[in-house]
PAPANU-9765 format. One line per 3 residues: their letters; for each residue x, y, z of N, C-alpha, C. Coordinates in steps of 0.001 Angstrom, whole numbers, plus 500000, padded with zeros to 6 digits. Layout:
N
A> X:Y:Z:X:Y:Z:X:Y:Z ~ ...;
% end
This chain:
371
MSA> 655856:629246:472630:656418:630211:472268:656935:631006:472941 ~ 658476:631142:473075:658779:632239:473698:658819:633156:472994 ~ 659533:634525:473420:659852:636057:473372:660500:636009:472379;
ALL> 662124:634921:472772:662690:634610:471670:662093:634605:470017 ~ 660977:634448:470028:660554:634061:468776:660686:635212:467695 ~ 660961:636676:469416:661104:637926:468045:662373:638123:467832;
TSD> 663086:637177:466729:664193:637567:466548:664883:638726:465908 ~ 666255:639022:465665:666931:640284:465141:666892:639932:463469 ~ 666997:638924:463196:666558:638921:461621:665153:639112:461789;
LAR> 664324:638439:462481:662303:639020:462177:662633:640655:461945 ~ 662697:640671:463582:663312:642589:463415:663476:643106:462534 ~ 664410:643012:461790:665053:643910:460891:663918:643316:459712;
QVV> 663468:642178:459694:662229:642590:457997:661225:643315:458157 ~ 660642:643420:459758:659616:644204:460185:660086:645980:459740 ~ 661266:645992:460097:661594:647633:459825:661841:648026:458120;
ERT> 662828:646685:457404:662664:647057:456289:661300:647271:455389 ~ 660279:646374:455767:659091:646200:455250:658553:647199:455870 ~ 658224:648016:456875:657348:649142:457008:657905:650466:456542;
MSV> 659521:650738:456894:660248:651639:456412:660154:651761:454665 ~ 659836:650704:453983:660085:650859:452362:658355:651922:452285 ~ 657493:651762:452854:656386:652560:452450:655850:653634:453185;
IDR> 656532:654208:454473:656609:655304:455384:658152:655583:455183 ~ 657658:657046:455476:659100:657976:455472:659415:658176:457220 ~ 659284:657708:457741:659701:657679:459165:660858:656129:459957;
NVN> 661397:656637:460998:662546:655480:461209:661346:654888:461843 ~ 661599:653479:461900:661091:652635:462839:662111:651764:463469 ~ 661420:651326:464724:662945:650775:466298:661858:649113:466266;
VMD> 662480:648277:466513:661742:646907:466851:662668:646331:467981 ~ 661998:646345:469834:662535:646016:470454:662528:645300:471557 ~ 663187:644506:471772:662613:643116:472722:661956:643090:473667;
PLG> 661495:642840:474740:660492:642686:475657:661565:643614:477025 ~ 662912:643113:476853:663930:644134:477665:664155:645888:477105 ~ 663452:646283:476408:664259:647457:475519:665412:647563:474863;
VIL> 665447:646147:474137:666868:646537:473659:666648:646664:471936 ~ 667037:647401:471525:666517:647448:470148:667396:646589:468856 ~ 666557:645603:468854:666883:644586:467545:667221:644927:466573;
ASG> 666195:646298:466263:666569:646467:464546:665969:648013:464418 ~ 666985:648860:463304:666149:650055:463347:666665:650635:462016 ~ 665618:651935:461614:666062:652535:460875:667500:653397:460758;
HDD> 667808:653461:461974:669208:653959:462136:670181:652708:463015 ~ 671246:652211:462203:672131:651036:462698:672570:651225:463710 ~ 672981:652697:464334:673836:652993:465239:673058:652501:466512;
RIG> 671796:652802:466540:671013:652540:467896:670716:651131:468112 ~ 671005:650428:467073:670766:648823:467240:671815:648138:468468 ~ 671333:647976:469479:671790:647241:470815:671369:648129:472156;
AVH> 671229:649113:471888:671339:650469:472848:669986:649721:473505 ~ 669329:650274:474809:668069:650049:475387:667302:651153:475618 ~ 666330:651220:474905:665291:652217:474293:664305:652414:475564;
EGA> 664574:653613:476295:663454:653857:477934:662063:653422:477666 ~ 661816:654121:476442:660542:653955:476462:659851:652638:475941 ~ 660698:652096:475109:660029:650712:474842:659767:649898:476220;
LLA> 661177:650055:476869:661028:649390:478594:659619:649659:479176 ~ 659557:650820:479179:658204:651119:479827:657059:650673:479087 ~ 656659:650867:477834:656065:650192:477081:655721:648335:477430;
AQQ> 656977:648017:477639:656849:646578:477794:656486:646055:479226 ~ 656976:646774:480009:656671:646843:482005:655585:647096:481989 ~ 654984:647363:481330:653238:648361:481614:652452:647775:480886;
DRV> 653088:646576:479852:652236:646240:478629:651414:647489:478322 ~ 651444:648312:477630:650887:649951:476912:651705:650842:476172 ~ 650681:651241:475445:651424:651998:474269:651760:653265:475535;
VEI> 653026:653314:474859:653292:654561:475388:654056:655940:474226 ~ 653431:657125:474536:654136:658025:473567:654774:659109:474339 ~ 656105:659359:473138:656842:660203:474342:656798:661593:473115;
ARS> 656373:662364:473698:656705:664305:473463:657851:664352:472755 ~ 658218:665845:472546:659333:665911:472280:660283:666631:473593 ~ 659531:667292:474735:659852:667589:475707:660067:666341:476592;
DAL> 659477:665562:476717:659425:663954:477047:661188:663634:476484 ~ 661144:663626:475891:661941:662818:475287:663624:663295:475419 ~ 663677:664223:476028:664696:665089:476491:665293:664644:478071;
ALH> 663961:664208:478609:663932:663359:480437:664531:661965:480028 ~ 664744:661523:479025:664906:659795:478794:665841:659774:478040 ~ 666862:658418:478499:668130:658244:477614:667461:656798:476556;
GVQ> 668398:657578:475374:668295:656979:474404:666852:656584:473249 ~ 665937:658281:474159:664893:658092:473593:664752:659309:472325 ~ 663720:659116:471401:663227:660374:470801:661944:660340:470429;
PGI> 661323:661153:470442:659624:661649:469935:659410:660418:469113 ~ 658338:660361:469866:657721:658757:468841:656319:657526:469676 ~ 655970:657600:469252:655141:656053:469917:655797:654611:470037;
NLP> 655388:653941:471151:656041:652939:471122:654707:652014:471444 ~ 654244:650468:471087:653681:649424:471200:653963:648469:471310 ~ 653491:647729:472269:653649:646638:472757:653049:645410:471647;
LRS> 653985:644765:471537:653832:643431:470219:653151:642352:470737 ~ 651977:641368:470391:652149:640431:470884:651409:639385:469848 ~ 651802:638335:470407:651420:637003:469587:650785:635897:470417;
HGQ> 649691:635561:470148:649010:634645:470841:648451:634602:472666 ~ 648457:636501:472452:648582:636730:474005:649575:637413:474751 ~ 650680:636504:474011:652296:636579:475104:652855:638077:474378;
LVG> 653233:638952:475401:653988:639967:474941:655627:639405:474574 ~ 656179:640205:473246:657180:639413:472290:658000:640489:472097 ~ 657755:641759:472138:658051:643061:472064:657719:644307:472063;
VVG> 658481:645213:471290:657886:646577:471215:658378:646922:470088 ~ 657070:647712:469321:657565:648655:468126:657301:650132:467836 ~ 658093:651152:467675:658156:652200:467742:658658:652979:466554;
ITG> 657883:653926:466692:657922:654900:465033:658310:656379:465903 ~ 659309:656725:465116:659656:658022:465647:658716:659343:464890 ~ 658738:660389:465849:657808:661551:465232:656940:662047:466638;
DPE> 656588:663080:466013:655430:663542:466617:654174:662981:467061 ~ 653752:662390:468309:652415:661582:468424:651589:661940:467841 ~ 651291:662660:467302:649995:663682:467137:650444:663176:465230;
EVR> 650949:662776:464895:651364:662653:463468:651329:661726:463093 ~ 651827:660737:464090:652690:658884:463576:651722:658241:464692 ~ 650284:658574:465337:649423:657781:465807:648684:656420:465178;
LLG> 648511:657085:463997:648059:656047:463249:648622:655121:462274 ~ 649502:655599:462035:651055:654928:461555:651470:653792:463160 ~ 651499:654148:463761:652227:653262:465065:650855:651884:465068;
DLI> 649737:652128:465051:649248:651042:464723:649127:649945:463837 ~ 648829:650916:462957:649352:650200:461004:650388:649298:461363 ~ 651617:649750:462083:652757:649264:462186:652648:648171:463372;
RVT> 652078:648542:464174:651821:647141:465089:650982:646150:464272 ~ 650074:646229:464025:649016:645329:463137:650427:644260:462574 ~ 651326:645619:461616:651944:644534:460411:652898:643870:461115;
AEL> 653389:644194:462339:654549:643408:463049:653755:642140:463548 ~ 652862:642185:463972:652229:641338:465111:651658:640055:463911 ~ 651450:640545:462987:651465:639511:461313:652679:638909:461664;
MVD> 653770:639672:461124:654817:638703:460694:655586:637826:461613 ~ 655264:638406:463164:655643:637503:464253:654922:636040:464217 ~ 653069:636215:464023:652075:635384:463814:652568:634303:462728;
QAR> 652958:634743:461202:653516:633945:460480:654977:633242:460743 ~ 655881:634031:461268:656950:633213:461494:657026:631872:462829 ~ 655891:632379:463441:655457:631230:464547:654594:630360:463843;
AAE> 654231:630801:462492:653491:629223:462401:653947:628504:461857 ~ 655267:628984:460690:655761:628415:460030:656560:627734:460872 ~ 657317:628277:462117:658410:627263:462877:657566:626286:463364;
SRQ> 655861:626561:463442:655403:625371:464141:655615:624071:463181 ~ 654921:624986:461860:655100:623837:461072:656558:623032:460949 ~ 657184:623662:460911:658394:622997:460753:659026:621675:461209;
WRY> 658607:622447:462608:658868:621173:464395:657788:619939:464313 ~ 656406:620594:463626:655764:619342:463220:656704:617982:462150 ~ 657110:618783:460902:657425:617939:459966:658816:617321:460616;
RER> 659724:618236:461341:660712:617262:461668:660522:616143:462857 ~ 659150:616470:463911:658655:615238:464273:658253:614226:463866 ~ 657400:614547:462372:657078:613395:461481:658140:612551:461258;
EEF> 659152:613248:460553:659955:612293:459942:660204:611921:460744 ~ 661204:612283:462327:661592:610992:462915:660923:610318:463016 ~ 659372:610570:463470:658857:609360:463934:658889:608254:462524;
IGH> 658845:608302:461640:658614:607797:460616:659994:607022:460243 ~ 661165:607326:460633:662521:606918:460542:662213:605763:461942 ~ 662264:605793:462898:662091:605206:463698:661252:604274:463513;
AAA> 659846:604354:463214:658694:603182:462511:658933:602643:461835 ~ 659368:603177:460805:660086:602078:459292:661797:601320:459753 ~ 662078:601742:460940:663716:600751:460551:662957:599857:462232;
GRL> 661924:599698:462606:661174:598838:463597:661970:599320:464798 ~ 662204:600348:465566:662757:600649:466481:661673:601071:467555 ~ 660104:600795:467245:659482:601017:468144:658563:600310:468091;
APR> 658306:599960:469887:657032:599172:470268:655563:599583:470251 ~ 654846:598379:469389:653666:598452:469102:653022:599951:469590 ~ 652814:599692:471399:652494:600831:471861:653060:602515:471905;
EIT> 654542:602387:471741:654980:603655:471337:654382:604388:469750 ~ 654606:603385:468864:653765:603969:467623:652613:604218:467860 ~ 651851:603671:468454:650198:604043:468281:650010:605509:469178;
EWA> 650675:605371:470269:650681:606863:470869:651433:608137:470360 ~ 652507:607960:469935:653086:608846:469029:652493:609139:467740 ~ 651893:608071:467242:651215:608531:465499:649956:609164:465989;
AGL> 649343:609070:467359:648107:609829:467359:648548:611050:468068 ~ 649391:611369:468571:649986:612738:468565:649975:613765:467513 ~ 650372:612905:466739:651277:613370:465250:649571:613507:464272;
DID> 648101:613072:465034:647377:612774:463658:647695:611889:462670 ~ 648164:610787:463135:648691:610014:461950:647488:608472:462211 ~ 646879:608466:460791:645962:607201:461370:646143:605852:461244;
LER> 646722:605365:462094:647360:603867:461638:646817:602805:460698 ~ 645112:603160:460325:644156:602229:459719:644515:602464:458418 ~ 644988:603945:458186:644506:604624:457028:645710:603334:456110;
PRR> 645163:602429:455106:646438:601794:454406:647498:602527:453740 ~ 648762:602171:453913:649696:603264:452894:650992:602132:452762 ~ 651241:602378:451367:652816:601750:451084:653613:602487:450532;
ATV> 655187:602485:450972:656231:603322:450670:656959:603091:449766 ~ 657446:604268:449512:658237:603969:448492:660130:604867:448907 ~ 660644:603311:448627:662239:603922:448734:663030:604243:447502;
IAP> 663769:605279:447835:664365:606580:447304:665755:606551:447433 ~ 666391:606501:446297:668361:606289:446976:668782:606615:445247 ~ 669956:606997:445689:670871:607979:444417:670385:606968:443492;
AAR> 671087:607067:441805:671523:606338:440934:672916:605866:440987 ~ 673943:606922:441818:675314:606648:441414:675437:607475:442919 ~ 676735:607288:443517:677215:607665:444509:677933:608988:444117;
TQT> 677520:610034:443667:678229:611400:443647:677292:612230:443784 ~ 677971:613892:444486:677555:614495:444542:676243:615377:443872 ~ 676493:615324:442547:675190:615051:441717:674271:614585:442103;
HTD> 674026:613152:441750:673105:612244:442327:672159:612616:444197 ~ 673276:612796:445208:673009:613046:446412:672196:614753:446406 ~ 672588:615536:445772:671903:617054:445671:670688:616496:445109;
ALL> 670348:616078:444117:669109:615148:443568:667950:614528:444717 ~ 668951:613848:445539:667902:613546:446630:667749:614522:447912 ~ 668158:615771:447858:668133:616500:448939:667223:617352:447992;
GLQ> 667528:617522:447074:666095:618476:446376:664929:617733:446055 ~ 664374:616448:446428:663304:615786:445991:663026:615924:447780 ~ 663668:615383:448664:663278:615858:449729:662512:617019:450536;
RDL> 663105:617921:449944:662451:619009:450052:661025:619712:449179 ~ 661248:618876:447949:659877:619285:446980:658879:618084:448103 ~ 659478:616794:448014:658134:615997:449238:657581:617010:450204;
AQV> 658483:617943:451131:657906:618502:452218:656469:619371:451696 ~ 656187:619832:450491:655110:620023:449835:653811:619563:449184 ~ 654462:618209:449557:653100:617434:449231:652056:617014:450110;
RGV> 650910:617364:449851:649856:617284:451039:649630:615385:450990 ~ 649017:615009:452315:648872:613568:452109:650019:612614:452286 ~ 651300:613081:452216:652614:612288:451994:653418:611979:453485;
LVG> 654224:611018:453762:654744:611277:455235:656044:611028:454508 ~ 657356:611751:454909:658458:611399:454370:659729:611295:455456 ~ 660574:610006:455237:661438:609897:456925:662832:609621:456058;
RVE> 663728:609065:456777:664928:608598:456696:665342:607093:457735 ~ 665784:606241:456780:666146:605168:458240:667450:604928:457389 ~ 668403:605354:456115:669759:605550:455955:669529:606723:455823;
PQE> 671323:607279:455663:671809:608149:455763:671321:608950:453762 ~ 671712:607449:452696:671300:608227:451737:670163:607432:451050 ~ 669073:607417:451655:668296:607116:451389:666510:607551:451995;
LVV> 665802:608104:450936:664601:608557:452021:663530:607321:451429 ~ 662263:607511:452502:661545:606911:452306:660380:607457:452526 ~ 659086:607434:451665:658030:608294:451663:656780:607350:451772;
FSP> 655886:607479:452802:654648:607132:452482:653359:607936:451951 ~ 652991:606680:451367:651552:607715:450733:650265:606700:450755 ~ 648758:607431:450834:647927:606498:450865:647924:605478:449784;
AGR> 647598:604258:450308:647248:603254:449253:646372:603552:448484 ~ 646140:604072:446699:644890:603967:446070:644648:602353:445512 ~ 643779:602908:444302:643759:601296:443622:644358:601107:443066;
TSG> 645644:601665:442540:646641:601147:441863:647960:601074:442558 ~ 648541:600259:441827:650013:600150:443024:650339:601265:442639 ~ 651909:601833:442961:652934:602712:442735:652740:604167:443738;
PNV> 653271:605002:444084:653482:606303:444937:652080:606763:444559 ~ 652104:607718:445327:650983:609010:444958:651296:610244:443798 ~ 650523:610153:443183:650402:610897:441981:651418:612167:441928;
DVA> 651376:612794:442879:652092:614074:443150:653742:613849:443292 ~ 653990:611913:444090:655262:611944:444428:655685:611320:442805 ~ 655046:610681:441883:654954:609762:441001:655627:610930:440165;
ALL> 655086:612140:439865:655749:613322:438768:657109:613533:439296 ~ 657032:614224:440822:658146:614295:440973:659616:612894:440723 ~ 659302:612098:441120:659763:610856:440790:660474:611341:439627;
RAA> 659332:611340:438577:660262:611306:436852:661004:612469:436620 ~ 660642:613696:437165:661046:614773:437167:662775:614572:437220 ~ 663036:613287:438453:664163:613314:438768:664489:611924:438062;
EGD> 664205:611491:437184:664697:610503:436718:665862:610044:435726 ~ 666551:609426:436121:668083:609190:435693:669001:609720:436935 ~ 669213:610350:438160:669485:610646:439120:669264:609958:440464;
LRH> 667938:609091:440373:667201:608292:441794:666957:606964:440817 ~ 667053:606253:442023:666042:604996:441663:665242:604994:442502 ~ 664022:604015:442043:663253:604157:443369:662187:602574:443738;
ATG> 661691:602268:444585:660985:600691:444376:659754:601149:444991 ~ 658485:600608:445167:657710:600369:445770:657087:599760:446517 ~ 656587:598988:447704:656634:598035:448232:654944:597833:448080;
RAF> 654633:596618:449213:652850:596726:449388:652479:597490:450396 ~ 650988:597477:450449:650327:598459:451659:650084:597741:452562 ~ 650221:598624:453646:649434:597782:455210:648975:598654:455886;
TGS> 648231:598494:456978:647913:599025:458275:648612:598438:459395 ~ 647897:599041:460753:648137:598585:461737:649416:599536:462377 ~ 650071:598981:463722:651239:599746:463740:652740:598962:463628;
AAF> 652410:598013:462794:653489:597403:462066:653733:597666:460442 ~ 652596:599208:460156:652539:598801:458746:653468:599777:457963 ~ 654328:600732:458717:655831:600971:458534:656172:600510:458410;
EHA> 656799:599701:458925:658099:599020:459087:657859:597636:458142 ~ 656688:597206:457925:656314:596266:456763:656313:596845:455185 ~ 656085:598172:455054:655311:598659:454155:657111:598995:453620;
YLT> 658079:599560:454463:659165:599567:454361:660168:598844:453960 ~ 659996:597536:454175:660757:596688:454176:660669:595534:452797 ~ 659342:595559:452300:658839:595539:450938:659591:596376:450046;
ARD> 659557:597564:450306:660239:598449:449199:661371:598257:449382 ~ 662280:598396:450082:663472:598789:450322:663927:597276:450056 ~ 663675:596105:449500:664550:595026:449733:663935:594658:447784;
TLT> 662572:595063:447671:662331:595700:446290:663320:595986:445504 ~ 664165:597148:446066:664944:598058:445133:666299:597326:445480 ~ 666638:596809:446505:667879:595952:446424:668275:595004:445372;
VTG> 667077:593883:445816:667551:593162:444440:666915:593567:443141 ~ 666394:594619:442934:666580:594859:441921:667604:595663:441114 ~ 668032:596107:442120:669694:596626:441902:670726:595385:441162;
LID> 670396:594274:441955:671330:593199:441723:671344:592480:440360 ~ 669992:592396:440177:669682:592008:438836:669099:592550:437664 ~ 668933:593626:438086:669092:594690:436865:669207:596305:436714;
ATG> 670674:597081:436316:670726:597980:436504:670810:598924:435291 ~ 669592:598712:434824:669440:599319:433524:667756:600321:433862 ~ 667230:599959:435104:666024:600842:435175:665934:601701:436563;
GAY> 665100:602771:436434:665011:603312:437890:663864:603324:438723 ~ 663056:602134:438133:661759:602317:438548:661220:601110:439022 ~ 660455:600897:440215:660349:599027:440504:659419:599291:441563;
DFD> 658754:597989:441187:657383:597608:442402:657512:596029:442978 ~ 657194:596261:444153:657151:594680:444975:656566:593570:443753 ~ 655159:593991:443519:654728:593081:442557:655355:592417:441102;
DVP> 656830:593058:440590:657819:593003:439721:658334:591358:440527 ~ 659195:591564:441615:659687:590577:441819:659452:590185:443143 ~ 658400:590270:443700:657965:589536:445243:658579:588542:445406;
LLA> 658776:587295:444830:659647:586000:445402:661163:586675:446182 ~ 661647:587506:445026:663039:587647:445427:663311:589162:446604 ~ 661884:589601:446402:661863:590714:447855:662202:590065:448917;
LVR> 660593:589145:448822:660643:588631:449942:661587:587360:450745 ~ 662622:586792:449374:663333:586014:449908:664694:586605:450434 ~ 664754:587925:450149:666218:588603:450190:665597:589271:452064;
GMG> 664443:589264:452226:664525:589894:453855:664346:588606:454611 ~ 664384:587388:454140:664168:586211:454946:665335:585455:455109 ~ 666929:585832:454434:667753:584581:454058:668746:585469:454634;
DGW> 668520:586411:456041:669724:586579:456981:670187:584948:457284 ~ 671528:585091:457815:671785:583685:458559:672629:582842:457698 ~ 673208:581836:458408:673426:580904:457663:673043:579808:456530;
RGD> 671015:579848:456720:670502:579305:455754:670856:579879:454661 ~ 670705:581341:454795:670841:581906:453133:672267:581767:452706 ~ 673061:581645:453576:674448:581167:453080:674583:579859:452705;
LLA> 673948:578962:452587:673715:577695:451959:673386:577703:451134 ~ 672300:578503:450908:671112:578457:449649:672595:579465:448626 ~ 673068:580114:449457:673634:581219:447986:675390:580670:447492;
EPW> 675553:579570:448371:676687:578909:448119:676986:578466:446138 ~ 675719:577508:445585:676211:577336:443945:676576:578058:443300 ~ 675861:579868:443134:676339:581065:443264:677528:582070:442888;
RRL> 678244:581640:443929:679249:582029:444814:680127:581038:444069 ~ 680203:580049:443399:681418:578867:443437:681037:579539:441607 ~ 679791:579579:441032:679548:580099:439589:680551:581430:439405;
VAA> 679953:582537:440179:680005:583798:440148:682292:583907:439739 ~ 682778:582757:440997:684216:582802:441424:684809:582116:439882 ~ 683888:581123:439614:684986:580603:438367:684409:581314:436917;
DRS> 683382:582020:437033:683440:582920:435493:683857:584131:435673 ~ 685240:584093:434958:686006:585392:435062:685382:586122:433487 ~ 685313:585396:432828:684462:586327:431537:683130:586793:431477;
GEL> 682450:586220:432697:681022:586991:433220:680218:585864:432028 ~ 680418:585422:431283:679783:584409:430234:678635:583544:430855 ~ 679334:582689:431527:678299:581939:432167:677004:582390:432605;
VAT> 677299:583730:433320:676666:584458:434423:675361:584900:433694 ~ 676033:585551:432420:675210:586141:431504:674174:584534:430859 ~ 674799:583737:430229:673742:583165:429946:672648:582659:431040;
FGA> 673213:582082:431970:672181:581931:433387:670927:582671:433013 ~ 671276:584326:432950:670268:585720:433041:669332:585344:432118 ~ 670180:585035:431035:668666:584991:430030:667885:583680:429739;
YIQ> 668639:582811:430206:668062:581389:430053:667026:581693:431111 ~ 667002:582357:432460:665836:582683:433262:664622:583665:432505 ~ 664836:584888:431773:664607:585868:431215:663780:585007:429940;
QNA> 664048:584220:429138:663236:583168:428559:662709:582092:429014 ~ 662713:582429:430033:661657:581314:431203:662267:579661:430631 ~ 663338:579705:431032:663655:578347:431375:664304:578171:429978;
SPT> 663994:578274:428704:664248:577571:427092:665669:577962:426579 ~ 665868:577134:426239:667652:577302:425487:667298:577934:424525 ~ 666448:577470:423536:666328:578422:422265:665919:579544:422314;
AAA> 665366:580328:423244:665088:581135:423263:666332:582433:423970 ~ 666967:581275:425071:667883:582185:425810:669286:582277:424153 ~ 669215:581345:423471:670132:581208:422229:669749:582719:421506;
GAL> 668742:582991:421244:668018:584090:420122:668558:585804:420994 ~ 668383:585370:422220:668440:586614:423181:670113:587032:423036 ~ 670943:586066:423135:672074:586139:423027:672756:586140:421999;
HVH> 672296:585933:420616:672668:585745:419460:673649:584965:419296 ~ 673443:583625:419812:674475:582322:419681:673752:580780:419035 ~ 674562:580475:418718:673700:579029:419071:673212:578230:420254;
RNT> 671883:577296:419382:670892:576960:421067:672137:575748:420997 ~ 672980:575040:420873:673903:573832:421146:674774:574683:422207 ~ 675510:576224:421718:676333:577115:422755:675641:577279:424101;
VRY> 674132:577497:423885:673638:577768:425115:673327:576090:426251 ~ 673216:575453:425349:672911:574121:426352:674453:573668:427185 ~ 675650:573597:425725:677129:573638:426328:676808:574586:427563;
RLA> 676865:575809:427619:676701:576446:428905:676742:576239:429630 ~ 675113:575926:429749:674229:575050:430737:674985:574040:431667 ~ 675248:573096:430530:676231:571910:431627:677441:572504:431930;
RIG> 677786:573397:431688:679132:574100:432224:678653:574643:433667 ~ 678113:575380:433594:676684:575769:434948:676702:574541:436196 ~ 676179:573471:435752:675780:572688:436722:676873:571961:437028;
EIT> 677903:571528:436051:679749:571243:436927:679528:572058:437423 ~ 680022:573246:437692:680611:573896:438746:679767:574111:440013 ~ 678672:574213:439783:677079:574512:440800:676915:573495:441120;
GLR> 677178:571900:440789:676137:570734:441376:674750:570298:441132 ~ 674305:571494:440218:672953:571847:440118:672447:571456:438508 ~ 671493:570964:438411:670876:570087:437337:670321:571363:436801;
MDH> 670347:572122:435238:669455:573264:434764:668373:572900:434457 ~ 668080:571360:434456:666758:571128:433528:665901:570846:434687 ~ 666191:571111:436215:665607:570827:437585:665199:572103:438213;
LPD> 663426:572520:437426:663050:573483:438180:663784:573895:439909 ~ 663548:573023:440500:663971:573677:441902:665887:574024:441951 ~ 666398:573165:441394:667881:573717:440833:667563:575035:440629;
VLM> 666882:575169:439550:666899:576347:438615:666900:577714:439960 ~ 665821:577489:440026:665259:578250:441253:666290:578298:442329 ~ 666994:577800:442709:667819:577615:443799:669191:578786:443410;
LYL> 669639:578753:441995:670746:579118:441527:669952:580473:441363 ~ 668629:580980:440975:668236:582100:440645:667898:583077:441783 ~ 668106:582421:443121:668137:583690:444393:669653:583426:444497;
GPV> 670501:583037:443982:671856:583167:444254:672252:584853:444668 ~ 671667:585815:443223:672326:586896:443359:671857:587827:444420 ~ 670648:587170:444654:669903:587840:445995:670109:587486:447480;
LGS> 671106:586431:447415:671350:585807:448718:672774:585933:449065 ~ 673510:586222:447775:675171:585985:447884:675644:587322:448040 ~ 674718:588083:448034:675869:589430:447451:675868:589970:449484;
ER> 676967:590749:449503:677016:591750:450765:675744:592391:450840 ~ 675253:592205:452125:673765:592789:452963:674236:593754:453832;
% end
C-alpha cells in the first residue's frame, strides 16, 4: 500500500473529526510536506516546511513561536509522522504552543493512524472482493483451465472441495426499477458471509452458496431474495465440487432459470430438481440436432395463431397426458381437447397418444427458442 493511501478526502476526514473535539487547528500533510487538509482552507496545497522536515527525518518536529518566524508557511505547533504498517504515509500537525499541544498531538496522531489503517483495510477488502468476483465470473463461464482455477482459488482461500450450488438471479423485466433491484441485491450480497458472488452476463448475478442438507441458496441469501420478490427471478442448480464445480453449478442454475422462463412466467423462484430434464436438455441441445428436435414445436407455434393449441398442449402435459383432466383445467368439453390434440398431431406429424412423440413436443419450447 503506497503513501497515496493518504488521500485528500481521508486527510479532510481526519481534520474534521479531530477539530470537532479540540479547539485547535489541525493540518494533515503528505510525505512531501504538501498540506492536504487544514482547518484553514487557504493553506491547502502549500508546502509546510515543518512537516517536510518531520517526514524527511521521520521524527516529531516541534516548532516554537521563535522558530516559526524562520520557516516558510509555518506556525507554532507540533508535527508528527504518520505510519501505517511501518510505512510513512504523511504528517499530522497541530497548531499551538508545543508545551500546550504535545499531548493533543499524540492523540491526534493515534486517531489519524487508526483512520488510515481502517481505510487501508477497507481498500484491501474491496480489492479482494473484486478479485473474487472476477474469479467467479471467469470460472462460472468456463474461461479458465483446471490448473488456473486451482491456483487462483488457492490464492483467494477458496476450498474447491467444499460442495457449492449456484443461484442465478435476473431482473423479472427489462426496466430501470428491476435493474436497480439487481444492483441493490449485489450490494447486500457482499455483506453475506460464506457466499461468493459474480457476473457472467451483464443483467445476471450468480451466487455460490455452500451446499446444505436441503436444496436452495444460503439462508441469508434466500431472505434477501424473498425481499426482492416481484423484481427478480432466480433459480438454483445442483451442488458440485472440484475445479469444474463453478461452471457445472452455474450451468444447471442458468438453464433452469431459462427453461422455467419459457414454460412458466408466473413464478420467480425455481430449483433444478423442479425441471431436471428440461434444464439438462437445454444445455445439450445446441446445434443441428436440437434444431431437428424443435421442428415440430416450431410448426405448431407457426400454425396456432390464437395460441389455443399451445395452451391445450400445456394443460395436457400439466395433467399428466390426461385429456379428461386437461379438459377440466381448461373448462372445456373432453371432446374439445381430443379434437385439439388430433389437430396438433396433424400439424406436427406426432401422435399425442404416443409417449415418445409427446416428449419430443414437450421439449420444443426449450430447444425451439432463441438461444
